[in-house]
N, C-alpha and C positions, 0 to 999 in steps of 0.2 A: 294686723291686716285681716280683712274679712275673708273667711273661707268661702270661696265661690261655689263649692259643692253643698254647702249647708242650706237646706230649705228654711223658709220662715215658719211654715206650718207643715203638718203631716196628717194625712187621713188614711183610713183603711181602704175605702172605695170612693170614687168620685161622687157617688150618690150620697155620701155623708155630708157633702157641702150643702149648706142652706143659704138661700138668698138673703134672708134677714141678717144672718151672722156675717156674710160677706159685706153687706152694706155697712154694718157697724164698724167694719175694719177699713172702710173707705174704698172698697173694691166695687167697681162698676161693671167690669167685664172680665171674662176668662178666655185665655188662649189655651186651648186644650190639645194635648197630644192624642194620638189615635191608639196605637198598639199598646195593649195592657193598661190603658187608662179609661177610654170609653168603649173600646172593642177588644175582643180577645186577639192575641198576637197572630198576625198574618192571616186573619180571616175577615170576612165581611159581616160578622155577627156582632151587634152591640152586646155589651155586657148586660145582664138582666137588670131591668129598671132604668137604664140610661135614656131611652126615648122619652119616658114619662118625666124623668129628671130634667131633661132638656126643656120640655114644655113648662115645667114648674119654674125653672130658672128664668125663662122668658117672661112668664106671667109675673114673676117677682121683680122684673126690671133689670135682670143681669144679662148683659150682652155676651154672645158666644162666638168664637172663631176657632177653627181648627188650624193649628200650626204643626206641620209635619216635616221631619227631616228625611222622609222617604225619597228615594230617587224618583224621577219623573215616571218611570215605568211602574213603580210601586204605588205611586199616588193615583194612577189611572184606575185602579180597582176601587177607589173610594168615590169616584165620580157620582155614583148613584146617591151618595149622601148630600150632594149639592142641593137636593130638594129641601134640606134643612137651611132655612134662611140664616144668613150671616155666618155661614161656615165656609171657609176657604182652605186651600192646601198650599201655602207658599213654600219656597224652596229652602232657604238657608236661615240659620238661627236669628241673629240680631236684626238683620233687615226684615225677616218675617215677623218678628215680635213688634218692631216699630210699625210695620204695615198693618198688623192686626189692630194695634191701638188706633191708628188713623182710620181704619175701616169702621171701628166701633165708635169713632169720634170721642175718644177719651185720651187722657195722658197715659204714658206708659206706667207711671207710678200709681195709677188708678186701676191697673189691670193685674191679674194674677196669672202666672204661667203655671199650668197644672200638668204634671207628667210623672212617669214612673222611673225615670232614669236621672240620677244625679249628674252624670258626666255630660249629658246633652241638654235635657229639659231644664233642670234646675240651674246648672251653670250658665246656660244661655239667658235665662230670665234674670239671674243675678247680675250678669255682665251688662244687661240693658237697663237695669234699674227697676224692674218689675217686682212685685211681690211674688214669692214662689211657694207652691204647695206640692209636696211630694205625695203621690198616691202609691200605696203598696201595690206591686204588680198583681194583676188579676190572676195570672197563673204563670207557670214556668214557660219560658220561650221555647218554641218548637223549631225555630230556624236559627242558624248561626249559633248553635248551642255553646260551643267552646268560647266564643267571643263574649256572649252574654254571661256565662259562668264567671269569666275573668272580670267583667265589669261589676257583677254583683258582689264578688269578693272585695273589689276595691271600694265599693260603696258601703260595705258593712261597718267599718270603723266610724264613718261619718254618721250613719244612722244610729249606731250605738251611742255616740256622743250627743246626737240630737235627743235621744230618749232620756239620757241622763240630765241634760239641760232643761228639757221641756217635757216632763213625763206625761202631761195631759194633752200634748199635741196641739191640734187646732183649737180645741174648745177652751183653752186658757186665754180668754179674751182680755183679761186684765193684766197679763204679764207684759 
């Protein structure tokens, strides 16, 4: 049985993803998590290099959509990002992932779900049939610290297994 927490690929930062490599893998679009993936946790600040990376992805033909499991009140703080074309903040996991694929006019199998949490982002992507890419968290969470510490402890054995099975992470394109 497939481990729903196991990502297909792993990168250090979202900006490590390159359009040509994604295309070689058959990926036409990315469903991006917000906190600790493209922005620092709980703040309105993009991680360094992300705005330029978004532009590079678009120029490279990769479609982008934000998929967030934040509560409606939490999503409101990201409304200023709606200026980024093709970025939305849907509510729940699988319906959001399917909606993201429809919005990008691609099949779910042609999309990668990119996020920093195995229990939400990666599990949701695997359940829906998308390619999954785990991004190492940009920094330690500053909210709900005990909850996130518990989640990160639960994720550790899966990430260790991933590293044993796929020591080169994303860039092992022939594996």
